[in-house]
Structure formats: structure tokens, C-alpha cells
N, C-alpha and C positions, 0 to 999 in steps of 0.2 A: 267501415269498408269491409266488405265480405271477401273472404279468401277464395281462391280457385280450387276446385276439386278436379284432380286429374286422374281419378281412379273410377273404374266402373263398380257397380255393386258386387259383381262377381269377383273382381280383384280384391275388394275389401273383405269378402268372405274367404278368399284364399289366405290373406294375411291373418284373419281370425283363426283359421285352421292351423296355421303355423304357430300362433301364440298358444293355442290349445295343446298342440303337440309338445311345445316346450314346457308347458305346465305339467303335463303327464311325465315328462322326463325328469323334471325337478322332484316330483313326488316319488318317482322310482328311485332316484339317487338318494333321497332321504331314507327310504326303506333299506337300501344297500348300506348306507352309513350306520343305520341302527344295527344291522347284522354285524358289520365290522366291529362296532363298539362292543357288542355282546361277545364276539369271539376274542377280542383283545382283552376284555375283562377276565375271561377264563384263563388267559396265559400270563397276565400282568397283574401282580398284586401290590398292595402298598398304598401309601398316601399319595404318591405321584400318579398312580393309576386312577385313584378316586378323584383327584383334582382334574385330571384329563376328562374323565367321564362327566364330572359336574360341569365342566366348561362346555362340552358338547350339549348337555341337557339344557343349559342356558341359551345356547345359540340355535338349537333346533327350531324353536318357534319362528325365528327369522327365515330359516330355510323354507319351512312350510308356508309361511306367509307369502314368500316369493312365488311359489307355485299357485297359490290362491289368487294373487294379483294378476298373474299372467292369464289365468282363466277369466278373470273379470274383464281384462282388456279384450279378450276374445269375444265375450258377450257384448261388450260395448261396440266393437267393430261390426258384429253381426247386426246389431240394432241400427247403427249408422247406415249400413248397406240397405237395410229394409226401408229406412226413412228416405234415403236418397232415391231408391227405386220408386217408392210411393209418390214422392214429390214430383219426380220426372213424369210419372204416369198422369198425375193430376194436371200438370202443366200441358202435357200433350193432349189431354182431354178438352182443354179450354181453347186449344188452337185447332183450327180446321173448320170443317163444315158441319 
């Protein structure tokens, strides 16, 4: 059983733009966190400081991956919008005179 599509291609593209924007924000936040860690390391010394920095270093790929996944979703939504639009045009071309 096929599902219903209640969005226009333009609406799908709007959602794609929002996901892309969120991806950019995530990457920006990661950059800000990198800066914060650097400044913190200048002021905080010792093994606890190093442990904190190591933990961030271990977690950072997950943050970066989130931004990448959001951009991939954006690309998929744009592709779905184009497919929907093309399919609708093909059907419209077969109907009529």
C-alpha cells in the first residue's frame, strides 16, 4: 500500500533548506566549541583538564557527523522533490489530448 504525499515539491525543498540551515548551525557550533576548548586549555592545567579535553576530542566526531547527516537529509529531500515533480509532470503528460 502506497502512502499519501501531502507536500508539494516546493514544500519539500523548504524543509530541505531548513535541514541544510541546521547542518550549518551544527558545524558552526562545533567550531565555537573548538575555540572554547582551546581557551579553556590555556587557563586550566592538570590531569583533569586533559581528561576533559580528551573527552571532547572523543565526542567531536559525533557532533560533526550530526551536521553531515542533516545535510544528507537535505539532499535526499531535494531529490524527493525533484522526483515528485518529474513524476507528476510525466503523469500530466499522459493525461489529456
